[in-house]
N, C-alpha and C positions, 0 to 999 in steps of 0.2 A: 626518426620517421616523421614525415609530414603528411597531413591530410586536410583537405578543404573543410569537410564536415566530419566531426567526431561525434559518435553516439555511444553513450555509456549505458548499456542495458539492452536486452533483446526481447522485451515484452511487447505488448500491443502498442504502447506509446513510441518506443524506439523504432520498431519495425515500420509502423505507419509513416513516421517522419522520414525514415531513410528511403522508403519506396517513393514517396512524393518528391523528395529532393533529387533522387536519382533520375526520375522522369523529367523534372524541370531543368536539371543541369547535367546533361549527359557528358559534358567535358570536365566535370569536377569529380574529385574522389570522395567517397563516403566510407568511413571505417566504423564498424560496430564492434564494441568490446563487450564481452560477457565473461563473468568470473568462473563459470562452470561450463556445462553444455549449453548450446544455443537455445534449447527449448526449456531450460530449467528456470522458470520465472514465476512471479506471482500470478501472471495471466493464466498460466497453465492450470492453476488450481481453482480458478473461478468456476464454480459449478452452475449457479442459478441462471445467469444470463445477462443480457444487456437491455436496458430500458429504452424504449423509443415509441413515439406516437405513430403507430402504423395503421390504426383503425380509426379513421377520422369520423366515421358514423357514430361511434360511441365515446371516443376519446378526443382530447384537444390539447394543444400546446399549453393553454392556460391551466388546465387540470394538472398536467405534469409539473408545471412551474409551481403551482400552489402546493402540491404534495411535497416538492423538494423544500420549499420555504418552511412548511410546517415541521418537517423532520429536522431541519437545520436550526430550529428553536430561536429564530430572531437574529442569527448571526450570518446568514447567507448574504452574498452580494447579489442583489436581484438582477443587475445588468448581466452578470456572469451566468446566472441561472437561465436567463432568457436566451443567451448565446448558445449554451450547451444544449438546451432542450430543442431549440429551433434548428440549429445547425447539425445536431446529432443525427437526424434522420438521413441526411445526405451522406454522412460518414458511414452509417450502417449500410446504405445502398452500395457504397464503394467497396466495403468489405465483402459484400455478397458477390460483387463483380470480380473481386480477387479470388473467389472460390470458396468462401465460408458457407457452410450449409446449416440452416436452421430448420427445426422441426415444423412440419406442415400438417394440417388436418386432412380429412378425407376429400374435402372440396378443393384442396390445393392451396388454401390460404395459410398464412403463418399461424401456428398454434401458440397464441399468446398466453403467458402465465401471469399470475398476480402474486406480489410479495408484500410484506409488511410495510405499511405507510402509503401504499399505492391505492388510489381510489378506483382504478380501472385495470383491466387486463392489458398489459403493454410490454411484457417481458419476452423477448425472443430468446430461444434456448436451443441447444443441441443436446438432447437427453439430459444427463446431469454432468456433462463434461464440456460446457460451452466454451470456457476459456481455452481448453486444449484444442478444440476445433478451430478457433480463431487464430491461435498461435500457429497451428499447422498450415492454414491457408496463407498466412503472411510469410512464414519461412519459405514456403513453396514459391511465392511470388517474387521474393528477392533474388532467387536463383537466376531469374531471367535478366537481372541488371548487372552488366559486366563492370560497372563502376562502383559496385558495393563490395567491400571486403569485410567478412565477418570473422573475427578472431576470438576463439574461445579460450578459456583458461587463462585469462588475463585479469589480475586484480589491480584495480585503480587505487593508488595510494593517496594522491593529493592533486588538487587543482593548481595549475601554474598561474601565478599572478606576479605583480611587481615585487612582491615579497621575495621571490626567488631571484630577482635582479639586484637585490641588496637594498631596496627601499623599505621604509617603515610603512606598513599598511595597517590601518585601524578601522573601526566601524565608521569613524568620521572622515575617512579618505573619500574625497568627492567622486572619483571615478576609479573603481577597481576594475581591472581588465583580466579576462581569462585567456591564456595563451595555449592551453592544452592540459596534459596531465602527466604525472609520473605513474608508471605502471609496473607491477611485478609480473613478469612472464613466468607462469607456473610450469611451463615446459622446459625453459632454459634456466630457471631460478635466478634470472638477472633482472635488475631494475632498469627500465628503459624510459625514455621520455618521448612522448608523442606530441608534436606541435600541431595545433589546429587553428584555422581561422575562426571557426564557430563550433561550439560544443553544446550538445544537448544531454542533460541528465535525465535518464529514464531508469533509475536504479531501484524503483519499487519501494516496499514498505520496511517496517522495523519490528515486526511481531516477535522476533526472536529475543527481544529485550525481556519478554515475559516467559515464565516457566512453561505455561501451556498456551499454544497458539495454533491457529489454522494455517499459518504461513510456513513455507519451506525453509530449510536451513540457511538459504542465501539471504533471507530478509533481515539484514542486520543494520539497516539505516545508513549505509555507506555514503550515499549522496548528501543527505542532510548533514552528517558529521563533517564531510569535506567542505561544504559551503560555509558551515559555521566556523571552521578553522581558517577559511579564507576571508573571514569577516563579512560574509554575506548575511542577508536578513532571513531569519527563520520565524514562522508565524504559527500560533495556535496549536502548539505541540501537546497541550494537555488533553486534547480530544482524541482519545484512543477508543476505537469502537471494539467492543467485545461481542463476537457473534454469539447469540443466545444458545445455539444448538450445535456444539461440537460433540462428537461421539465420546462418551465417557468409557475409558478402558483403564481399569486399575493398574497403577504403576507406569502408565505410558506418559512420558514427558517429551517436550520438544514440539513436534508437529502432530496435532490431533486431527483425526479424520473429520471433515466437515459434513454436517447434515444440512443441506441447502434449505434456505428459507422457503423455497418453492414447495417443499413438502407440506409446510403449514399453509401455503397458498392454495394447495390442492385439498386441504381439509384436515391436516394433522393437528392433534390437540395436545397441548401441554398438560401434564398431570403431576401432582406431587406423590409422595410415597403412600398417602392415604387413598390415592386414586381420584382425588378431586381435580376438576378442571379449574385451576386457580386464576387464570388470566382475567376472568370477568371481574375479579375483585380489584384489579389494578387499572384497567382501561376498558372503555366501552367497545374498543375495536378488538378486544380479546387477543387471540393469538396472532393477529395481523397488525398489532400496534407497532410503531417504529422500534428499531432494535435497542435503543437505549432504555426504553421502558420495559421491554421484554427481558433484557439481560438483568436489569435491577430487580425485576419481579422474581426471576429465577434465583438470583443471589439471595434475596430475602427469604424465599421459601426454604432454600438450603440451610440458611442460618437458623431459622425458626425450628426446623425439624432436625437439625444436626446431621444433615446428610451431605454427601459429596456430589449428588446429581439429582435431577428430576427425570421425568419420562416424557417421551414424545409418542403419543398413541396413534398408530396407523392401522390398527387391527380391523377397522371398518373399511379399509381400502380393499379392492379386489386385487389379488396377486398379479393378475394380468396388467392392470392399470399401473401398479407400482413398478413392476419390472420393465414396463415399456417406458415410463417416464424417468425412473431412477435406477437403471440397471447396476451402476457401480455401487450405489448405496446398498442395494439389495445384496449384492455379492459380498460386500464388506461385512454386513450384518450376519449373513449366513456363515462366513468364515470364522466368526467368534461365537457362534452358537445362538444367534438371535433370529428367530423366524418372525418376520413382521406381521404375519397373519395370526400369530398366537401370542407373541411377546411384544411388550412395549420397548422402545429404544431408550437406553439411558443416555442422557445428554447433560452437558453443563457448559457455561460460557467459557470462551477462550479468546485471547487477544486476536483481532482479525484485521483491523484497518486503521491507518493513521489519517485523520481528517486534516491535520496540520502538516507542515513541511516547509520547503523552500518557498519563500514568498515570490509570487509571480504577478505580472499584470495581465491584461486581456489578450496579449500576444504571446504569452509564455516567457517573456523576458524576466530574468531575475534581477537583483540589485547589482550584479556583477556584469559588466559589459561583455557581449559576445558569448554569454552563457544563458541557455534556456533550460527550463525544467518542465516535464510533463509526466502525468501518471501519478502514482501514489506518493512519490517523493515531493511533489509540488503542493503548495497551498494556493489554489486559484481563487477561492471565495465561493466555490460552488456548494460545498458541503456544510459550511457553517459549523455548528456545534454537534452535528450528527449527520452522517451520510445516509441518504435514502438508498435502499437496496437497489443494486444493479445500475446505479448511476456512475460507478467508477470506470468501467470499460468505456462508457460513452464519453466521459470527461477526458480520458486518455486520448481517444481518437480526435476529439474536437481540438484539444490543445496541441496535439502533435501537428495537426493541419495548420493551426494558427501560427505555431512556431516556424513551420516550414515556409509559410507565406512571408513572414517577416525576415527570416534568415536568407532566403534566396534573393531578396531585394537589396540586401546589404553586403553580400559575400564579396562582391568586386571592390568594395571600399575598405576591406579589411586585409591587412598584410600579415604574413607569418612573422613571429618574433624569433629572431635568430640567435639571441645571446643567452639562452637558458642553460645554466650549468648542469652538469651531470649530478645524479643523486650522490650525496656524501654518506658513505658507510664506514668511515675510518673509525677504528677503535672498537668495533662491535664484534661480538662472538656468538656462537650458537647458544641458545638457552640451555642452562644446565638441567632444568627440570620443567617438563610441560605442566606439572601440577600447579605451578605459579600462574599459568594461564587458565587452566580448566577450573581450578577452585574459585578464582576471581569471577569467572563466568557464572558458576553456580550461585555464588553469593549475590551477584547483581540480579539474576533472574528471580531469586527468592525474595529479595527485598522489594523489587518492583511489583511482584505478584501480591505480596502481603501488605505493602504500604501504599501502593499507587495503582490499585486495581479499580474495580467498578465503583466502589464507595471509598472515599478518602476523608481524612480530617487533618487539621494543621499539625498535630503532634506526629502523625504517621509521616507526613511530608518532611518535617524537620529531621526525623530519624533517617529517612531515606537520603536526605541531602548530606547529612554528616557521614554516612557510610559510603556514599558515592564519592565524596571528597577523598577519603582514604584510598578507595579503589583506584581513583584517578591518579593520585600521587604515586601509588605503587606501579601502576601500569605504564605511566609516562617514564618512570625510571627504567623499567624493563625495556621499553621501546628505544630508549637512548643508548642502552649498552648491549643490546642483542641484535642479531641479524633479523631482518624483517621476515615475517611469515604471515600467511593469510589468517591463521588463528589469532595471532597477536593483534593484527590490524583490525579484525572484526571485533575483538574484545574492546579495543580502544574506541572504535566507532560506536559500539553499543553503549559504553559508559557515557560517551558524549551525548548520545540521543536520550539516554535515561535521565541525565542531568537536565536536558532541555525540557523534557516532559515534567519533571519535578518543579523546576523553576517557573515554568508557565503556570502550573497548577497552583503554586504559591501566590503568584501575582493575581490570580482570578478569585476575587472575594465574593463569590456567588456560586450557585449551582445552576448550570445551564447545559442542556443536552447530555453529552457523554461524561461531563465533569460534574460529579456529585460530591460535595463536601458537606459533611454533617455539621460543621461549624458555621457554614453559610448555606442553610437548606433552601433558601428562597432565591429566586432570580432577581437581579438588581435592575433598576430602571436604566442604568447606563450600559449601552451596548458597545463593547469594545473588543478589539483584536489584541492579543498579546504578542508583541514582536520582540524577539531577542537577537 
């Protein structure tokens, strides 16, 4: 199969890019691949909203820029922050034109919320399902573009480069080129090759590397792992953001229900088991401090008191206000016996967002020619050491737009690569026992949660590294001798991502933002990015 533009992922970054390319190049073909249903993305699970300066009477670009820089703890690229904040408003307006609905007040103005780290009210939202509403509008919009083909249930295995033509490709290779991908068609169970002139990675995050996460099952770091195998550059993987308030349900592992930060923005108060509002002991901004500070504070309270969670107190809210703003959270709480007017909500931190990823420039280009990246899988320089709440959807749209502008300008100078060989599966057989995959997955999630969580130290990182080496060796052996399956490929990708998180953490000899190492508790004077 050949396509002019290939998009891997159907979240906000991939769909925004595809729509813009389709409008600019009606004579070109655009193919979107997604490994499950078209709407099963990280975007869909974004509750809180999208940050943008919409009220210029009380807010300003400079305030939003400053809030982002403060949250990023000295590691943001200021030029990129200015780009995203200033261009983001136009991208939001485009999204509204495509049909996305955001909540308004009685006067007809947008009802702007406030979240941790923001100095002003600037969060646009649709109840507590903002991402789902944005996803809906974009999927509806692409239906009107006849040159867009969306193929679901396709698992991308690897990026095609000169390596597949028989050339030696290393990190030192001056120009690595992307020619498309190998893909496992989950409907036919066949491995196919898709040759493309230009490819965009919009593969989302990697939260499933941890035992508890707010991310869906698909968030297995596939894009980052593929680029690393293709010898592309990966940056700042040690900065994993743990959302402070995932709903605590005993025995639940995998994807935990998210209690959006907007609840604290509306006045929710964190309390420990003694009923104390503890955040004032950690930061003057209390419950609206940046996420890294709040997550560490909760982690510390849990360790001091020997508990598995703290509480989010919303008992002072009116039921009408809560159900209007957060209907899904209310329904979820009721379903497990929590009445928010009488009971506090048990919450604990869970892996939420990766601030690092595939290194890109200001146009979304990666270190591999004809390959772009946007959304959570990319490291653009916006988030630095800690993402400011609700900046991720904004970043995804801005860099989807910038990638589109660069890609359409060069598409006619790029040719299809015709000599890609078929996938070789000689000598492989069906796995004898799925336990070999499932047990390795459990081990990886457990060691990442215990050794590479909110607080780390050198000994924990060394232990994680040694165990990941063994898991890597066993999984690569399994991959070489058995028939490819999504479960095996996701395990392989997650072990790669886990390794990148650990190695980046080992290289950073300081505590900054989301990376807190008790052996290096202070922030160093040297500001550096860790590139692998």
